[in-house]
N, C-alpha and C positions, 0 to 999 in steps of 0.2 A: 542280411548278412551275408558274406561270405568268406570263405575256408581260404587258408593261405595255398592250396593246389590248386582252389577254381582261380584264383589270380593269377597266378605261375602260367594254368593253360588260356587264359585271357591274355596277359603277355605275351608269349605264344603267338598266338591265332595275331595279336596285331602286330610283333614283328614279322610275321611273316608274311602281313598284307603288305606293311610298308617296304619289306624285300623285292619283293615280285612287283609291287604296282610300282617304286621306285625304278625297279631294274627294265623293267615295258616304256617306262616314261620315258628314260634316259635312251634308250636305242628307237623311240620312236622320235624321240626329236634329232638325234641323228641322221636317221634315214630321211628326217624331212628337209635335214641343213644340206645333205647331201643333193637330194631332188631338185630344190630351189636356186643350191651354187650349183650344182655341173657337177659335181664329185662326182655323182652317179650317171650314168647314162645306161639309159633301161634299153637301147637300140630302138631302132627306126619300126619295129615291129609290134612291138609294146609302146611304144608313145605314139604309134597310130589308135590304139585303141582305147587307150585314156581320153578323161572326159575333157574338152575340146583341144586334145593331141595338147597336153601341156605337163609337162614335169612339174613346173611351178606350181600349180593345182594341187596335182594330186600331193605334193608335199604339203602346203598347207591345207588338204585335205588330213592327211596324214599326224598331224600337229594340231590340228581342232577335234578331231575327233579319234584320236588312240593318246597322243599326248597331253593336252591339258586336263581330261578325266583322270589321266592314272597319277597324273601328277599331283589333283588335287585330294585324289582318293590316298596318294601315299601321305601328302600334308597330313590332312584330318585324323590319321590314325597316329601318326608322330605325336598330334597334340594328344592322343585320347578321346576325340571327341565323337560322341555316339553317332553321329549321321554319317561317321566312317564307314558305319554297316552298309547302309544302303548304297550309298557312293562306292563302295566297291563292288557289290551287284551291278551296279548302274555301267561302271565303267568297263568292270569281268563282260559283259552282255555285249558292251560297244565293240571291245578288242573282237569277242568271237563273231557278230555281224564282218566286221573287218574282213576278217581271215575267212571265213566263207564268201563272201562274195569280192575276192580281190584273183582270186584265180577266174571265176566267170569273167573279170573286167580285162583282164591282161591276157587270158587265154593260156596261161605257162602253171604248172608247179612247183613250189621251191619249199626245199627242206626246211625252210624258217618257217612256214605256214603253222604246218602241226605243231613247230615247238609255241610260237607263240601262242595257237587254240589251247594249248594243256598251258599255259601262263592265264591265259586269260580266264578260262576254268579255272585252274587254281584263287584266283582272288573273286569271282564269283561265290566259291566253296567257304575261303576265309569272310568275307564279308557276309555272308549266311550265318556262319558258326557265331558269328560275334552278335549279331541278332538273336541268333538263339539264348544268347549266356544267359546263365540263370546270375552272375551275380554285377550288375547293375548296368552293365553296357548294351543298353535294348537302343534300338533304333528309335526316331521320336514317332510321335502319333503324325500318318502318315495320311493325307495331306494336311488335315489341319485338326487342331486341338479342340474338342468339346470347349464349347464358354463357362466358364465359372455360374454363369444366369440361371 
């Protein structure tokens, strides 16, 4: 059983997870479309450092590694599913990994990297706080549930 205050806190955490994951997902897909479509020109120096020297591949990786997991997290949290907590932790860690590796690959620092690093950390923390909430919004048994037999 939960109190009204516990449900309010849970809703606020879930809303924060929806907002931050949705924000990151939107900009990840916007960046991916810009890279794939040629709207973003990284210049010859950075393009030469990309895997296979391909902005298209970089855009696809951005969408797959950041955009899809963040979108999935936002949808799960919007539907108030318990797996949103674990998914939020995972997608936040993926974003933190992306932000940590990106400057090593492209050889340049951008002010957006720490901003999205903070967003990735907040998604992780919000997912973790939903895992630990005491009002029934718990993550599923991971990776398997014990059999009833």
